[in-house]
PAZAPA-4460 file (N, C-alpha, C; in steps of 0.05 Angstrom, whole numbers, plus 32768, in hexadecimal, padded with zeros to 4 digits):
% residues 117
    n_x    n_y    n_z   ca_x   ca_y   ca_z    c_x    c_y    c_z   seq   type   mol
   7DA2   7E9E   7BA2   7DBA   7EA0   7BA7   7DC4   7EB8   7BB6     1      M     A
   7DBB   7ECE   7BB5   7DC0   7EE4   7BCA   7DBF   7ED5   7BE4     2      K     A
   7DA5   7ED1   7BEC   7DA7   7EC9   7C03   7DB7   7EAF   7C13     3      Y     A
   7DC3   7EA5   7BFE   7DD7   7E8A   7C04   7DF7   7E9E   7C0C     4      L     A
   7DF9   7EAF   7BF8   7E14   7EC9   7C06   7E0C   7ED7   7C1E     5      A     A
   7DFB   7EE0   7C1B   7DEF   7EF5   7C3B   7DFA   7ED9   7C4A     6      F     A
   7DE6   7EC5   7C50   7DEB   7EB2   7C60   7E0A   7EB4   7C66     7      I     A
   7E1B   7E9D   7C52   7E36   7EA3   7C59   7E46   7EBA   7C62     8      C     A
   7E42   7ECC   7C59   7E4E   7EE9   7C63   7E4A   7EE9   7C83     9      L     A
   7E32   7EE6   7C8D   7E27   7EE8   7CA1   7E38   7ED6   7CB5    10      F     A
   7E3E   7EBA   7CAB   7E45   7EA4   7CC0   7E61   7EAB   7CB9    11      L     A
   7E6D   7EBC   7CA9   7E89   7EC0   7CA9   7E90   7ED2   7CB7    12      L     A
   7E7E   7EE6   7CC3   7E7B   7F01   7CD4   7E7F   7EFA   7CE9    13      F     A
   7E6D   7EDF   7CED   7E63   7EDD   7D0B   7E7D   7EC0   7D15    14      I     A
   7E87   7EB2   7D04   7EA0   7EA4   7D07   7EB6   7EB7   7D0F    15      C     A
   7EC1   7ECE   7CFE   7ED3   7EDF   7D09   7ED0   7EEC   7D1C    16      N     A
   7EB7   7EF8   7D24   7EBC   7F0E   7D3B   7EAE   7EF7   7D51    17      S     A
   7EAF   7EDD   7D58   7EAE   7ECD   7D6D   7EC8   7ED2   7D83    18      S     A
   7EDE   7ED5   7D7F   7EF5   7ED7   7D87   7EF4   7EFB   7D97    19      Y     A
   7EDE   7F01   7D95   7EDF   7F24   7D9A   7EE1   7F2A   7DBC    20      A     A
   7ED8   7F13   7DCC   7ED8   7F10   7DE5   7EF0   7F00   7DF3    21      T     A
   7F05   7EF8   7DDF   7F1B   7EE5   7DEC   7F30   7EF8   7DF7    22      Y     A
   7F38   7F0F   7DF7   7F43   7F1A   7E01   7F44   7F37   7E0A    23      S     A
   7F4F   7F45   7E0D   7F4C   7F63   7E16   7F4A   7F76   7DF6    24      T     A
   7F57   7F67   7DE7   7F5B   7F73   7DD4   7F40   7F6D   7DB7    25      A     A
   7F3C   7F78   7DA8   7F24   7F76   7D91   7F31   7F5D   7D7E    26      Y     A
   7F29   7F46   7D7B   7F29   7F3A   7D5F   7F0E   7F36   7D55    27      Y     A
   7F13   7F44   7D3B   7EF7   7F3F   7D2E   7EF8   7F3E   7D12    28      G     A
   7F10   7F4E   7D0A   7F19   7F4F   7CE8   7F2A   7F37   7CE4    29      G     A
   7F29   7F31   7CC7   7F41   7F1C   7CBB   7F5B   7F1E   7CC9    30      F     A
   7F6B   7F34   7CD2   7F86   7F3F   7CCC   7F7D   7F53   7CEA    31      I     A
   7F85   7F4B   7D02   7F7F   7F62   7D0E   7FA1   7F69   7D22    32      T     A
   7FA1   7F85   7D1B   7FBC   7F90   7D2F   7FAF   7FA0   7D42    33      K     A
   7FB2   7FA3   7D60   7FAB   7FB1   7D73   7FBF   7FB7   7D90    34      V     A
   7FBA   7FD0   7D94   7FD2   7FD4   7DA8   7FBD   7FE2   7DC1    35      T     A
   7FC6   7FD1   7DDA   7FAD   7FE4   7DEF   7FC2   7FDD   7E05    36      N     A
   7FBC   7FEB   7E21   7FC2   7FED   7E34   7FBB   7FD5   7E4A    37      P     A
   7FC8   7FCF   7E5A   7FC3   7FB7   7E6C   7FC2   7FC1   7E83    38      L     A
   7FD4   7FCD   7E93   7FD7   7FD3   7EA9   7FE9   7FEC   7EAC    39      A     A
   7FDC   7FFD   7EC8   7FF0   8019   7EC8   7FE6   801F   7EEB    40      C     A
   7FFB   8033   7EE9   8002   8037   7F05   800E   8057   7F09    41      T     A
   8008   8067   7F20   8017   807A   7F1C   802B   807A   7F30    42      E     A
   8045   8086   7F15   8064   8086   7F25   8071   80A2   7F19    43      L     A
   8074   80AA   7F26   8088   80C9   7F23   809D   80C4   7F1B    44      N     A
   80AC   80BE   7F04   80CE   80BF   7F02   80CE   80C7   7EE5    45      S     A
   80E9   80CF   7EE4   80EC   80D5   7EC5   80FC   80C1   7EB6    46      S     A
   810B   80B1   7ECE   8115   8094   7EBD   8102   807F   7EB8    47      E     A
   80F8   8083   7EA5   80E9   806C   7E98   80F4   8052   7E8B    48      V     A
   80FD   803A   7E92   8106   8025   7E83   80E9   8013   7E70    49      K     A
   80F5   8008   7E63   80E6   7FF7   7E51   80F4   7FDC   7E55    50      S     A
   80DE   7FC9   7E4B   80E7   7FB1   7E43   80C9   7FA2   7E2F    51      G     A
   80D9   7F8E   7E1E   80C4   7F82   7E0E   80C1   7F68   7E0E    52      E     A
   80B5   7F4E   7E0D   80B3   7F3C   7E04   8096   7F36   7DFB    53      G     A
   809A   7F1D   7DE5   8085   7F1A   7DD7   807E   7EF8   7DDB    54      S     A
   806A   7EEE   7DC6   8060   7ED0   7DC2   805D   7ED0   7DA8    55      Y     A
   8060   7EB9   7D9D   8049   7EB7   7D7F   803E   7E9E   7D84    56      T     A
   8029   7E9E   7D7B   8017   7E7D   7D78   800C   7E7A   7D60    57      S     A
   8007   7E66   7D5C   7FFB   7E62   7D41   7FE7   7E3F   7D48    58      W     A
   7FCE   7E4F   7D37   7FB7   7E3C   7D2F   7FB0   7E2F   7D4D    59      F     A
   7F9A   7E43   7D56   7F80   7E3E   7D6C   7F78   7E28   7D69    60      L     A
   7F74   7E18   7D76   7F60   7DFE   7D70   7F44   7E0B   7D89    61      I     A
   7F30   7E0C   7D78   7F1A   7E16   7D91   7F0A   7DFD   7D97    62      P     A
   7F13   7DF6   7DA9   7F0B   7DDD   7DBE   7EF8   7DF5   7DD4    63      L     A
   7EE4   7DFC   7DCC   7ED8   7E03   7DE3   7ECE   7E01   7DFF    64      F     A
   7ED1   7E05   7E1A   7EE1   7E1D   7E1D   7EF6   7E1F   7E20    65      P     A
   7F0C   7E08   7E17   7F22   7E08   7E1C   7F37   7E09   7E02    66      F     A
   7F35   7E24   7DF4   7F44   7E21   7DDC   7F64   7E28   7DE2    67      S     A
   7F70   7E17   7DD5   7F8A   7E0D   7DD2   7F96   7E13   7DB8    68      Q     A
   7FB4   7E1D   7DBD   7FC7   7E2A   7DA4   7FD1   7E0D   7DA3    69      W     A
   7FDA   7E08   7D88   7FEA   7DF3   7D7F   8006   7DF5   7D87    70      L     A
   8015   7E0C   7D7D   802D   7E18   7D84   802C   7E31   7D89    71      F     A
   8039   7E39   7DA6   8045   7E53   7DAE   8064   7E54   7DB3    72      T     A
   806F   7E66   7DAF   8087   7E6C   7DAC   808A   7E84   7DBE    73      V     A
   80A3   7E88   7DCF   80AA   7EA6   7DDE   80A0   7EB3   7DF4    74      G     A
   80A7   7EC4   7E00   80A7   7EC1   7E1F   809E   7EDF   7E1F    75      D     A
   8085   7EDF   7E33   807D   7EFF   7E30   8075   7F03   7E4A    76      A     A
   8079   7EF3   7E60   8070   7EF8   7E7B   8081   7F17   7E84    77      G     A
   8063   7F25   7E8E   8071   7F43   7E9A   8087   7F40   7EAC    78      V     A
   807F   7F2B   7EBF   809F   7F2D   7ED9   80B8   7F26   7EC7    79      E     A
   80B7   7F12   7EAC   80CB   7F0B   7EA9   80DB   7F24   7E95    80      N     A
   80C7   7F33   7E8D   80D2   7F4D   7E76   80D7   7F60   7E8E    81      I     A
   80CF   7F67   7EA7   80D8   7F79   7EB7   80EF   7F74   7EC4    82      A     A
   80F6   7F5E   7ECB   810C   7F4E   7ED1   8123   7F53   7EBE    83      K     A
   8126   7F4D   7EA6   813C   7F55   7E93   813B   7F6D   7E8A    84      K     A
   8129   7F7B   7E93   812F   7F9D   7E8F   8139   7FA4   7EA7    85      A     A
   813B   7F98   7EBE   8145   7FA8   7ED3   812A   7FB9   7EDC    86      G     A
   8113   7FB6   7ED9   80FB   7FC7   7EE7   80F9   7FB8   7EFF    87      I     A
   80F6   7FC6   7F14   80EB   7FC4   7F2E   80C7   7FC9   7F33    88      T     A
   80CA   7FE4   7F2E   80AB   7FEA   7F30   809F   7FF1   7F13    89      Q     A
   808A   7FD8   7F08   807B   7FE1   7EF6   8067   7FF4   7EF1    90      I     A
   806A   800F   7EDF   805D   8021   7EDC   8040   8017   7ECA    91      Q     A
   804B   8010   7EB6   8031   8009   7EA6   803F   7FEF   7E85    92      Y     A
   8027   7FE0   7E7E   802B   7FC6   7E6E   801C   7FD5   7E54    93      V     A
   8025   7FD0   7E3D   801C   7FCF   7E28   8019   7FB4   7E1C    94      D     A
   8004   7FAA   7E0A   7FFE   7F97   7DF8   7FFC   7FA0   7DD9    95      E     A
   800B   7F8E   7DCC   800B   7F90   7DB3   8002   7F72   7DA4    96      R     A
   7FE8   7F73   7D99   7FDA   7F5A   7D8E   7FD4   7F5F   7D73    97      T     A
   7FE6   7F49   7D64   7FE0   7F45   7D42   7FD5   7F2B   7D43    98      T     A
   7FC3   7F24   7D32   7FB1   7F0A   7D2C   7FAA   7F0B   7D10    99      S     A
   7FA7   7EF0   7D05   7F99   7EE7   7CEC   7F83   7ED0   7CF4   100      V     A
   7F6F   7EDA   7CEE   7F57   7EC9   7CEF   7F48   7EC6   7CD5   101      N     A
   7F3F   7EB0   7CD8   7F2E   7EA6   7CBF   7F1B   7E94   7CC8   102      L     A
   7F02   7E97   7CD9   7EFC   7E7D   7CE9   7F04   7E79   7CFB   103      F     A
   7F1B   7E6E   7CFB   7F2C   7E6D   7D17   7F45   7E7D   7D14   104      I     A
   7F4E   7E83   7D2E   7F69   7E91   7D31   7F81   7E87   7D28   105      R     A
   7F8D   7E86   7D14   7FA0   7E83   7D07   7FBE   7E86   7D0D   106      W     A
   7FBC   7E9A   7D1E   7FD4   7EA8   7D21   7FD9   7EBF   7D33   107      F     A
   7FE2   7EC3   7D49   7FDC   7ED9   7D58   8000   7EDD   7D66   108      E     A
   8002   7EF2   7D6D   8020   7F03   7D6F   8015   7F14   7D8A   109      S     A
   801D   7F0F   7DA0   801D   7F27   7DB0   8036   7F2F   7DBF   110      K     A
   8035   7F45   7DBE   8056   7F58   7DD0   8043   7F67   7DE9   111      S     A
   805B   7F64   7DF9   8059   7F74   7E0E   8068   7F89   7E12   112      Y     A
   806D   7F9D   7E1C   8079   7FB3   7E24   8070   7FB9   7E3F   113      T     A
   808C   7FB9   7E48   8085   7FC2   7E73   8093   7FD8   7E73   114      V     A
   8086   7FEB   7E80   8098   7FFF   7E84   809D   8004   7EA8   115      Y     A
   80AD   8017   7EAE   80AD   801A   7ED0   80CB   8022   7ED5   116      G     A
   80D6   8024   7EED   80EC   802D   7EFA   8102   8012   7F08   117      I     A
***
């Protein structure tokens, strides 16, 4: 019985960590909330503007190597975010990811914040 419980926990760990290389963020736990920088350039300006965009997806269907989301809503294009905020030169971009994983990724919300002048 101990061995069966160990094998089940090991398989659960392997299945949940299978998306660890899916993106730049770490996806390993049941609920993941990560913030990381994506791009950075050197601009010397005291007037930094920012804009934000996000998208939300539900139910990742793991059809390897072409995994697809069943539903996705939102607009998180960096160019669109910069245009809406009036940014002409992008200084850096931050990405915030929140996801819920149990064997497959059930929910993911990504938010991008663009900074520049």
